[in-house]
C-alpha positions in Angstrom: 67.2 117.0 -122.8 65.9 119.3 -119.8 62.7 120.1 -118.8 64.2 123.4 -118.1 64.4 124.0 -121.6 60.7 124.6 -122.2 61.1 127.9 -119.8 61.2 131.2 -122.3 64.0 133.5 -121.2 66.2 133.3 -117.9 69.1 131.7 -119.9 71.7 132.2 -117.4 70.0 130.3 -114.9 69.0 127.5 -116.9 72.0 126.8 -118.0 74.0 127.3 -114.6 71.1 124.7 -112.9 71.4 122.5 -116.0 74.9 122.1 -115.9 75.2 121.3 -111.8 72.1 119.2 -112.3 74.1 117.1 -114.7 77.2 116.9 -112.2 75.3 116.1 -109.5 76.6 119.5 -107.8 73.5 121.3 -107.3 73.3 123.0 -103.9 70.7 121.5 -101.5 68.9 124.8 -101.3 68.1 127.4 -104.0 66.9 130.8 -103.8 65.2 132.5 -106.6 65.0 136.3 -106.5 63.6 138.8 -109.1 60.2 140.5 -109.7 56.9 139.0 -109.7 55.2 137.6 -112.6 58.8 136.7 -114.6 58.4 132.8 -114.3 60.8 131.9 -111.1 57.8 129.4 -110.2 57.7 127.9 -113.6 61.2 127.2 -113.6 61.0 125.8 -109.9 58.5 123.6 -111.3 60.5 122.5 -114.4 63.5 121.8 -112.3 61.3 119.7 -110.0 60.4 117.6 -112.9 63.9 117.2 -114.2 64.9 116.1 -110.4 61.7 113.8 -110.0 62.0 112.4 -113.4 65.7 111.2 -113.0 66.2 107.4 -114.2 62.2 107.3 -113.7 61.1 103.8 -115.5 57.7 105.3 -115.6 58.0 108.3 -117.4 54.6 108.9 -118.8 52.7 108.0 -115.4 55.0 110.4 -113.2 54.8 113.1 -115.4 51.2 113.0 -114.9 51.2 112.7 -111.4 53.6 115.9 -111.6 51.2 117.9 -113.8 48.2 116.9 -111.6 50.0 118.2 -108.7 49.8 114.7 -106.9 53.2 113.6 -106.9 54.3 112.2 -103.4 57.8 113.6 -103.8 56.9 117.0 -104.7 55.9 119.0 -101.8 54.7 122.9 -102.2 54.5 125.3 -99.5 52.2 128.5 -99.9 50.0 131.2 -98.2 47.2 129.3 -96.9 43.5 130.7 -97.0 41.5 131.4 -93.8 38.7 129.0 -93.7 36.4 131.6 -92.2 37.0 134.5 -94.3 38.5 132.4 -97.8 41.0 135.1 -98.0 44.9 134.7 -97.8 46.6 134.8 -94.4 49.3 137.3 -94.1 52.1 135.2 -93.6 53.4 131.5 -94.0 53.3 129.9 -90.4 55.6 127.9 -88.4 53.0 125.2 -88.6 53.1 124.9 -92.0 57.0 124.8 -92.1 57.1 122.3 -89.1 54.6 120.2 -91.4 57.1 120.4 -94.3 60.4 119.4 -92.0 58.4 116.7 -90.6 57.8 115.3 -94.1 61.3 116.0 -95.6 62.8 113.6 -92.3 61.0 111.0 -94.6 62.7 108.8 -97.6 61.4 109.4 -100.5 58.2 107.7 -101.4 58.9 107.5 -105.3 61.6 109.7 -106.5 65.5 109.9 -105.3 64.9 113.2 -103.8 62.0 115.1 -102.2 61.7 118.4 -103.8 60.0 121.1 -101.5 59.0 124.6 -103.4 58.6 127.2 -101.0 56.4 130.3 -102.8 56.7 134.0 -101.6 59.4 132.8 -99.2 59.8 136.3 -97.7 56.1 135.7 -96.1 57.7 133.1 -93.7 57.0 134.4 -90.0 60.1 135.0 -88.1 59.6 131.9 -86.2 59.1 130.0 -89.7 62.2 131.7 -90.9 63.9 130.3 -87.8 62.4 126.7 -88.0 63.6 126.5 -91.8 67.2 127.4 -90.7 67.9 124.0 -88.7 67.1 122.3 -92.2 69.5 124.5 -94.5 72.2 124.2 -91.8 72.1 120.4 -91.7 70.9 119.1 -95.4 69.3 116.0 -96.2 70.8 114.4 -99.2 67.4 113.3 -100.0 66.1 116.7 -100.2 66.1 119.5 -102.9 64.8 122.9 -101.4 63.6 125.7 -103.5 62.9 129.2 -102.5 61.2 131.9 -104.5 60.7 135.7 -103.8 60.5 138.7 -105.0 61.8 140.4 -101.7 64.9 138.6 -100.7 65.7 141.5 -98.4 63.1 140.5 -95.9 64.3 136.7 -95.2 66.6 136.5 -92.4 70.4 136.7 -93.9 71.1 133.5 -92.6 68.6 131.9 -94.8 70.1 133.7 -97.9 73.4 132.9 -97.0 72.9 129.0 -97.1 71.1 129.2 -100.3 72.5 129.3 -103.9 71.0 132.4 -104.9 69.9 132.7 -108.7 68.7 136.6 -109.7 65.9 136.5 -112.3 66.3 139.3 -114.9 63.2 141.1 -115.8 61.6 139.7 -119.4 62.1 141.1 -122.7 59.6 142.5 -124.8 60.7 139.8 -127.2 60.2 137.0 -124.0 56.8 138.6 -123.3 55.5 138.1 -126.8 56.7 134.5 -127.0 54.9 133.8 -123.5 51.9 135.4 -124.7 51.9 133.7 -127.9 52.4 130.1 -126.1 49.4 131.3 -123.7 46.7 132.6 -126.3 47.3 129.6 -128.5 45.6 127.3 -126.0 42.5 129.4 -126.0 39.9 129.7 -128.6 40.2 133.6 -129.7 39.5 135.0 -133.3 42.0 138.2 -132.7 44.8 136.9 -131.0 47.3 139.1 -133.1 45.7 142.1 -131.6 45.1 141.1 -127.8 48.7 139.9 -127.7 49.7 143.3 -129.1 47.5 145.4 -126.2 48.4 142.9 -123.6 52.5 143.4 -124.2 51.9 147.0 -124.4 51.0 147.1 -120.6 53.2 143.4 -119.6 56.7 145.7 -119.4 59.2 143.3 -118.1 56.7 141.0 -116.1 53.3 139.6 -116.5 52.3 140.8 -113.4 49.7 143.5 -114.3 47.5 140.8 -116.6 46.0 138.9 -113.5 46.7 135.6 -114.8 47.6 133.9 -111.0 43.9 133.0 -110.3 43.5 131.4 -113.5 46.3 129.4 -113.1 47.5 126.4 -110.5 50.5 127.7 -108.7 51.2 124.1 -107.9 51.2 122.6 -111.4 51.2 126.0 -113.4 48.7 124.9 -115.6 45.4 127.0 -116.6 42.6 125.9 -114.3 39.3 127.8 -115.8 40.2 127.7 -120.0 36.8 129.9 -120.4 37.4 132.3 -117.7 41.2 133.1 -118.9 39.9 133.9 -122.0 37.0 136.1 -121.2 39.4 138.0 -118.6 41.9 138.6 -121.4 39.7 139.6 -123.8 37.9 142.0 -121.2 41.4 143.2 -120.4 42.4 144.1 -123.7 39.3 146.1 -124.2 39.7 147.9 -121.0 43.3 148.9 -121.9 42.2 150.2 -125.4 39.3 152.4 -123.7 41.6 153.5 -121.2 44.5 154.7 -123.6 41.8 156.8 -125.8 40.7 158.3 -122.7 43.9 159.2 -121.3 45.0 160.5 -124.7 42.0 162.5 -125.0 42.6 164.0 -121.5 46.3 164.9 -121.9 45.4 166.2 -125.6 43.3 168.6 -123.9 45.9 169.7 -121.4 46.1 173.4 -120.7 42.7 174.0 -122.4 41.2 175.3 -119.1 37.8 174.9 -121.0 34.4 173.7 -118.9 33.6 170.6 -120.9 37.0 169.4 -120.7 36.8 170.1 -116.9 33.6 168.1 -116.9 35.3 165.4 -118.6 37.9 165.2 -116.3 35.9 164.6 -113.3 33.8 162.2 -115.6 36.6 160.1 -115.9 38.2 160.4 -112.4 34.5 158.9 -111.3 34.8 156.0 -113.8 37.7 154.8 -113.1 37.4 155.2 -109.3 34.5 153.1 -109.2 36.2 150.0 -110.8 36.9 147.5 -108.1 39.0 145.3 -110.1 42.5 145.7 -109.0 44.1 144.2 -111.9 42.4 147.3 -113.9 43.7 150.0 -111.3 47.5 148.7 -111.7 47.2 149.1 -115.4 45.5 152.4 -114.9 48.3 153.9 -112.7 50.5 151.9 -115.2 49.4 153.6 -118.5 48.9 157.3 -116.7 52.3 157.5 -115.7 53.5 156.4 -119.1 51.3 159.0 -121.0 52.8 161.6 -118.7 56.2 160.8 -119.3 55.9 160.4 -123.0 54.5 164.1 -122.7 57.0 165.2 -120.5 59.5 164.2 -123.5 57.4 165.4 -126.3 56.6 168.9 -124.7 59.3 169.5 -122.5 57.1 171.0 -120.1 57.6 171.0 -116.0 53.8 170.7 -115.9 53.9 167.2 -117.1 57.0 166.6 -115.0 55.2 167.8 -111.6 52.0 166.0 -112.6 53.9 162.6 -112.9 55.5 163.4 -109.7 52.0 164.2 -107.7 51.1 160.9 -109.8 53.5 158.8 -108.3 52.7 160.2 -104.5 48.9 160.0 -104.9 49.1 156.2 -106.3 51.3 155.7 -102.9 48.8 157.6 -100.5 46.1 155.7 -102.0 47.9 152.7 -101.5 49.3 152.8 -97.8 46.9 155.4 -96.1 43.6 154.2 -98.0 43.0 158.2 -99.2 39.8 158.7 -101.5 40.8 157.3 -104.8 38.3 159.3 -106.6 39.4 162.7 -104.8 43.0 162.1 -105.7 42.1 161.3 -109.5 39.9 164.4 -109.8 42.6 166.4 -108.6 45.1 165.1 -110.8 42.8 164.9 -113.8 41.9 168.9 -113.0 45.4 170.1 -113.0 46.2 168.2 -116.3 43.6 169.9 -118.0 43.6 173.4 -116.4 
């Protein structure tokens, strides 16, 4: 049995990788591409487990080392935090890649191979890309590289060409429900089915909008704050329900032109714009665009088509130019009820 079998979804990459692993024909460098939040890192970690446990006599002890992120032959490169600001740096530095390459020159300490995972590989600096290239061009039989990215176009073409590329498809709704079922079963919740349904309604093709990353150790894929995650998902589900209700009321009053609805529109724009949680804001944009699409299909009105285009433009404007969130929302909402 392969540990890859534990992964929900991504059947084609799992089958291909498992077959090549069994035949000892796995390429020395793999590149996992696809949208963020669909399980690329999870699959990479399970593959690492398969490789590190091959012919391992102490399965239980070694599995614990992997699960706690302490296996000496499992290396993980990701964005580092700035010690002074405690914020993540903008790129993976050449120093990180040089340190990785230096370690890869050594013999595996415990396993047959060293497995090195580079998460968000597209964030490597140009010099880091170039430093890694030589390792890809002159592979060592004792090294398995796995690069993960949702933006392969930002990698050097020479990097991509020297990797075996696996494209990961978006998650289906069935996949998402199964993943949420597995996740929520680990939490102490009384309304699991309700929360699962609400969260799945915004997790279209990916879990990215749910904001799970801060509660999960990227190097082990294990939950690091059960209570915090539980509170986060409960609060998120409640906020989604409230947002759905507010937006439904706003759209149902479209075209009324009445003063109370104008006041409601401005008040709602103010309430939403005061939220500082990026997950909430991203879910808001997702729900608003969905509601406008539904209204467009239901009513066949060009008004909703125009508003959808303006919503997409407003979202981009706020993200790219730091435009006033409240002003943009008020303008959209007032036009909606006008």
